[in-house]
N, C-alpha and C positions, 0 to 999 in steps of 0.2 A: 504494500500500500504506500510505503514511503517512496519507492522507486517509481511507481506508476500511479499518480493521483487520479481520483475520480471513482474509485471503487468504494462500495459500502460493505459493511460486515454485518451479517445477521446473527441471531442467537445460536445457530448451529456452527458458526465459524465460516460459513460460506461467504465468498466475495461476489458481489453483484454489481454490474454496470448496465444501465439502460441507454440505448441510442435510438433516436428517431421516434416516430409515433404512427399510429394507424395500423392498417392491414397490408400485408400479412404480419402476424405476430410470431416471431421466431425465437427459439432458444438455442444458443450454442454453448455447450458446457464441457468442462474437463475437470476431473478430480485431482486435487493437489497431493493427497496423501500417498505414501509409498509403503511397500511391505516392510515389516520390521518385527521387533520383539518387545517384550515388556518385562521388567524386573518382577519376579514372583517370590523370591526368597533372598534374604541376606543372612549368611551363615555366621556362626560365632567367630570363625577365623577370617571374616571379611570378604569372602567370595560372594558372587551373585549367581543366582539361578534364574532362568528366563523361560518364557513361553512365547509362541508366535502371537502376534497381535492381528486379529482379523482372520478371515477365511480365504481360501483360494491360494495355496502355495504356488508360486510362479514358476518353479523349476524343481525337478525331482532331486537335485543336489543343492537346493537353496540353503539348507542348514549347513551342509558340509562346506559350502563356499565361505562361511564365516569362521570355521574352526581355524585356529592358529593365525588369526588376522586382528588388526587393530579395529576397535569399536569405539563408539562414544555413547555415553548415557546422557540423555537430554533431561536435565533437571529444571526446576523452576528458576534457578539462578543462572543457568547456562549449561554448556556441555562439559562433561567430565571424561577424559580419555581413559581407555583401558584396553584389555586384550581378551580374546576368546582363547582359552588355554588349550594346550595339546600335549600329549605325552612326549617326553624327550626321546629323540631318535636313539641316543646312545643306550637308553635303559630298556629298549624293546629288542631283546635278543632273539626271540622267536617271532618271525613275521609271517603269519599265515593270512591268506586272503580273508577279508572281513567285509561286512556290509557297510554301506555309506553311513556317515555320521548321522545320528539321530538326536532329537531334542534332549533326551535324557543324558547324552554325552556332553552337553554344553555347560561349561562353567566360565564365569568372567572374573578376571583379576584386574582390579582398579588400583592396585598398589596399597591396599589396606591390610591391616593385621587383625582387625576386630570389627564388630558391628559399630562400635563407637567411631572408629576411623571413617567408616562408610557414611554414617550419618553426618559427620563433620564435613564431608564433601558435598552434602546437600542431596544425596541420593535417597530416594524413598521407594517403597513398593509401588509398582505400576508405572514407574518412569520408563519412557521409551528407550529402546536400544537399537542403534543402526550401525552398519559397517562404516568406518571412517575412511573415506576414499578421497583422493584429490580429484579435481575436475580433470577429466581425461579425454584427450583427442589424439587421433592418429590418422595419418594420410588425410582423407577428407571425411573422416567419421568422428562422431561424438559418441562417447560410451559411458555407461553407468547403470546403476539399478533403475529399472523402469524407464529407460531412456526414451522409448517411443512415446509413452504417455507424457513424460516431462517435456519433450519437444512439442507435443501436441498442445500442452497447456501454455507454453511460450508462444505458440502460434495464435492461440485464442487471445492471450493478453496483448499481443502485437496488433491483432485485428481490431480489438476493442478500442484502440486509439484512433481509428479511422471513422469517417462519417458514413452512416447508412444512407443509401440512395433512395430507398422506398420502404415504407412500413416501419415496424419497430423490431429491434433485435435486443434481446436480453442476454448478456454474457454472464456466465456463471463459472467460477472456480470453486469447486465444491469439496466437502470433507467426507470422510467415512466411506470411501470407495471399498475398503477392505471389509466393511460390514454391510454389504449389499447395497451400496450407494444410498445409505440413509440420509446423508446430507443433501444429495440431489433431490431425493423424494420430498424432503422437508421444504426445500426451496420451491419446487414445482407446485406443492400444495398451496403455497401462498400466492403463486402467480395466477392461478385460475386457468381460463381457457387460453390455449395457444394453437397456432395453425401448423407449425412444423418444428421439428427438433433434430439437432445434430449433436451427438455425444462423441467426444474424443475418448477412446478407450481401445484396449487391445482387440482389434477387429480380426486379427489373424496374422499370418506370416507370408512373406513373398520372397522368392529367390531374386538375387541381383540381376538375373537375366530377364525378369519380368518387364513388360512394357511400361508399367506405371510404378512410381515409388510410393503410391498411396493404396492402402487396402481399405475397401469399403464393403459394408454389408447392411442389409435391412434387418432390423430386429423387431419382431412382432410381439406385442403384449408383454414387455418386460415387467417384472414384479414391482420395480421402482417407478413406473409410470402411472401416476394416480388418475383416477377417473375424472377428477376436476379439470385435467388438461384437455379432455374431449378429443384426444387423438389416441390411436391404438398401436402405432408403430413409430420408430425413429430410425434415423440413419446413423450408423456407427462408422467412424473414420479413425485410421491410425496410419502413421508413416511406416513404411516397410522397415523391418528390423532384422539384424543378424544376432545370433546367440540369444534369442528371446528368453526372457525370464531369468537370465543370469546376472551377475554383478557387472558384466561387461557387455550387456545388451548394447548394440551399436546401430546408429542411424547415420546414413550417408547425407552429407550436406545437400546434395542435389535433390534427394528425396524429401528432406526437411523443407526445402523451398517449394517443391511441388505440393507438398502437403499444406503449407501455409496458403497457397493459392486456392486450394479446395476449401479451406476454412473461410477464406474471404468470400468465395462464391456462395457458400452456405449462409454466411452472415449478411449478405446483401450489401457489401461495401465495394467500392471501386478498388480493383487490384492495382497495386503500384509497388515499385521497389522501395522498401523501407528497411530500416535496421531492426534486427532482432533485439528484444529488450535485454538489457544488461542488469543482472541482479547481483549485488555485492554478496560476498560470503556471509552465510548465516551464523557462523560460529568461529571462535578462535580460542586458543588455549594460552593461558598466562604462564610465564616462566618464573618460578619462585626466585627471588633475589636473596638467597641465603648463603650459608658457608659452603655449600656444595656447588655453587654456580660455576666456578672456574673448572672444576672437574667435569661437571655435566657438559659444559660447552666444548671442552676438548674431546670428550667421548663422542658427542654428537658430530663434531667435525669429522672424526675418523669413521664413525659408523655409517654416515650417509654416503661415503665414497665407495664406489663399486670396486671389487677386486677378486673375481672368481679365480680359483687356482689356475696358475699359468698366465694370468692377466693382471699382475699386481702393480703395474707401472704407476697408476694414479695414486694408490694408497701409499706406495713407497715414497713418492714425491711429497705427499702430505706429512708423513712421519718425519721426513728430513726437514721440512719447513718448521715443524713443531719442536725440533730439538733446540737447545740453547745455542747461541751463536758459536761459542767455543767448540761445541760438539759437532756442529755441521762441518766445520773445517777439518775434522779428523775422521768423519764417517766415510766409509767406502762401500761401493756396491760390487759384489763379486760376479763371476760369470753366470751364476745360477739366479741372480737377482736378489740374493740375500743382502740386507743392509747391516753393516757391522761397524761398531764403534769400540775401539780399544783405547783405554786410558790407564794411567798409573804405571808404576815401575814393573819390571818384567817378572818378579817373583810371585809364586803362588797364584796363578791366574784363576779367576772365578768368572763363569759365563752365565748370562741370563738370556733366554730365548723366548720371544713371543713370535707368533706367525702373522704374516700380512694377509693371507688369503681367506676367502670365505667360500661356502658351498654355493653352487649355482649350476649353470648349464653351458654347453657349447653346441653350436650348430653342426650337425653332421651332414645334412643335405638340404637343398632348396627344391621344393616340389613345384610343379608347373603352376599350381593355383596360388603360389606365393607363400603357402605355409612352410615353415621350416621344422625339420625334425631335429630333436635334441638328445644329447646324452648328459647324464648327471656328472657333475664334478664334485665329488664328495658324497657322503651319505645323507640322504634326505627323503622325505615323503613327497612324491610328485603331487599328491592331492592338495597340498598346501599352496601350490602355485597354479593349479588348474583354475581357469575362470577368473584370473586376476590380471591387472595391467602388467605389461611386459616391456622390456627395454633391450635392444641390441646395443652393445658397446663397441666403439671403434677404438682399438688400441692406438695410442699416440705414436706417430713415427718419430725418428730421431730429431728431425728439425721442426716438428710441428709445435706451434704455440696456440694460445687461445683456450677457450673452454673445452672440456671433455665432450666429445660428440656422441650422441645417442640417436636411436630411431625408436619411436614409440609404437606399441602394438598391444596385443593381448595374448595370453595363454588360452588356447582354444578349449572351451568346455565341452564335455560330452553332452549329447542331447538327453541321454538316459543312462542309467547305470545300476547294476546289481551288486557291484563290488566297490569298495572305497577307493582303491588305487587304480588309476588308468593304466592300460597296458602300455601305452606310449604317450608322451606329452609333446604337443606341437604348439607353435606360436604363429600368429598371423599379424601382418603389419599394414593391411589395407590395400596392398598392391600385388601384382602378379610377379612371377619369377624374373621376368625380363627387367621389370622396373627395380626390383630388389637388387639385382646385379648391377644395374646402372647406378644405383645409389652407393655401390661399393660393398655390398654385403657378400660375404663368402663363408664357406665352411670353416669351422675353427673359431669363429668369433664367439665371445661370451654373451650370454643372455641372463638377465635377472628380472625380478619383479621390482616395481617402484618401492622405495623405502624412505622413511623420514623418522629419525629417532626422536623420542619424546620422554619427558619425565611423567611418571604416574604416581599418584600419592605424594607423600612428603619426601621420601628418600629413594623411591624405586625408579627404574629407568628401563625402557624397552626399545629394542631395535633388532633388525636382522644383522647378523655378523658381530654380535657382542663377543662371540667366539671367532676371532680373538682380538677384536678392536679394543676390548676392555684390557686384555693383557698388554697390548701396545700402549694404551693410555697409561697403565701402571708403570711401565718402563720409562715412559717420557716424564711422568711426574717424579719418579726417583732420580732420573738424570738431571732434572732441573735443580735438585738439592745437593748433588755431588760436587764437591770442590776437588778437581783432579790433583791439585798441589798437595792435598792432605792425605791422599791415598797411600797406604803402606804396601799395597800389592796391586797387580793388574786386574782391572775389571773390564769385561767384554760384554757389551750390550748388543744383542743381535735380533733382527727381525727376519724370519725365514720365509721362503716361498714354498708353495705346493705342499703344505702340511696336510691338507684335507685329502690329497690324492696319494698319500703314502710317505709322508715325512721327507719328500725328495730334497728340498733345500737343506734341511738339517743333516741328512745323510752326507751331503757334500761337505758341510761344515765340520762334521765329526771326523772325516778323513783328514782335514787340515788341523783341527784343534784338539781332537779327542785325546791324543797322547800328551798334550801340553797342559791342559787345564786340570786343576785340582778338583774343582767342583763345577757342576753344571746344573742350573735351575731352569726347568721349563716353566713358562708363565702362561697358563691356559685355564680354561673353564674346569671347575669341579661340577660336573653334571649332577645336580641335586634332585632327590626325590621329594623335596619340600613342595608338594603339590597334592591336592585332594584326589587326583586320579592316578597317583603312583603309589606303590607299596613302600613304606618307610623302613622296611626291614634292612634295606641296603641303600647306600649313597645318600643318607639323610644328613644334610648340613643346612640348618635353617638360615634363610636370608636375614641379614641384619645382625648376625652374631660374630662377624669377623672373617678374616681371610682363612684359607684352608690349606693344610698340607695334604696333598693328594698321595696318601701313603701307599695305596695299592690300586693298580688298574690293570688293564689287559696287557700292558707292555713292560711294566716295571714295578718294583717294590722298593720302598725306602727303608734303609736300615734303622733299627731302633736307636742306635747311637746318633744318627743324623737327625732323626725326629726330635730327640731330646735336646740336641744342640740348637736347632731352630726354635724350639719352644722356649729355651732359656734366653735366647736373644730377644724373642718377642716379649717375654716377661719384663726384661730389663727396660725395654722401650714402651711398656704398657700398651702393647699392640694386641687387640683381641684376635684369637687364633683358634681354629678348629682342626681336627684331624679326621680323615675319613677315607673310605674306599669307594671307587666308582668305576664305570666302564670307559673304554676308549684308550688311546695311547697319545703320547706327547713327544715333542721334538728331541728332548734330552735323552730319551731311552736308548738311542743308537750310540751314545757316547760311552755307555757302560762297558761295552766290549773292549774299549781302549783303556779301561782302568779308572775312568772318572767316577767320582761320587755323584749320584744323581738324585734329585728330589724335584717334585712338581709343586709349584706355588700357585694358588688358585683363589678364586672367589666362588661362592655358591651361585649357580645359575639355574634358572628354570627354563623348560621348553626348548631344549637344545636343538640346533640346526633347523629351527623354524623361523618364520618371519617375525616372531614376537618374543625372542629371548628376553628374559627379565633378570636384572640384578639389583642389588642395593648399593647405592653410592657410598654408604659407610663401609661396606666390605671392600669396595674398590680402593678407597683411600687407605684402609688398613693394609691392603696388599702392597700399595705403593710404599707405605712406611716400612713394611717388612723387607721389601726388596732393597730399599735404601740402607736399612740396618745391616742386612747381610752383606751388602756391597762394601760398606766401610769398616766392618768388623774384621780384625786381623785373623 
């Protein structure tokens, strides 16, 4: 209403605008609401349970498309960010085919530890919950949940700004579509007799090869058409859509413009070229200005940068930029892409290794229709990427400057499914194979989903690739506190490549440093079972209770003497510390064969190798303190 004046609001929340007078008397309507969920339980541990709001699920995988994704809870005070949780990849050792995610599988994490925390955020029972997505366009498509109807409502709003040439047109933007169009029926009951009606709604689907970008059908005697209207049928219109009912439902701009012309014709206004209405964002998230701000900002800087295994150039450059000036001058990149900083005298070398890369995909082939086939890089569940926004990344050439280049698209959703995981994952970027190749796309390029790290709750933080951008952040925080002139022994800080695909960068470093270093510390996630959908008999390290010694995993075990030594140094520094066992392997494990003492230093992390990994900033700062203490202790 602020963006487009002239609308009035009724008691049902419908927006109405009248233009013209006399006969014929037309109604052109579109429903504003979208499918979503509502909060139905707040647990003692601060998690939320949900149910669907309204009837008519739009896609058989609709619920699954939300698992492991960012969400927002719409409260009376504004939107609160959170995540729909998922089991950690590392903790699922037996992976048998299972059914698609159901509503009973859905839990939300908003960064709270109790009911009190949740209520402090302003969250109440029945608050709406929706997927938190950016405005997404690719090629000449616009994509998003319920995109066809949203484009339709935009067409109605734009048409309502024009003058009717004859008769009267009542424009309606209505509520409660998910509840049988109750908002529309309430508005029509107040209008009385009308002569004709056009409703923008999902009228069907059409292939791109169809002659028209508009799908139209006659609907006889719909339940929401009251007798007082004195008509028995209406025309239903929608723009043609791809991937209908998914989170990446897509409408071509050409079809959107054709659809708007049909709405103008139905509304009795003069067709003319005009701008689509521009509506500002409806929500924003505030960033707490507290003692964790600097740590959170550095972590976000690193986490938002792509770096699939074998494609670490952008993140390596960012880590180098984040180092203190004195350190940048001494850091080197080896032939494997590992970034290595050696400081201090030559005796008793101690090495700390985090890894640069993240899980993701590479293109294996480009199909004639423009879809690209993909292979996993690292362990992940493809279902968490299916039906989400996608990005192809162009690795920077040696002399290339300027911003990192990407190409937007979508991970193609299945139309139907009886199993949770797709047999194969593909992505599409709105063009055919010939155009993709003209744009410079080739096999071997990396593909990821869109990501944007954010704080949730007072101390929690969520992003894709916290494994191992959090480890990289901890090393950087420790490096900023080290005075090289005061070191009594050599300290080596390293950021490895291709850890997720077999510790490849670290294996190369072990050949060079393994026989020289006294100790090596991997800095990587402790995959924690601190989640209501994991068993806590194993890998339980609560978030918020400090850094973790990863004492036992699939690739290494830490000696009791070394555990005691680390614990003693932590006590002296008053650094909160936990000890535990989890699954997975870390970079330092390959150094053991050369005689180095190895231990993994970690933070407890939830939902590993998913788009919504979660940590506590207090644990990350404790880890940085521990690294610094171990680095400067003789």
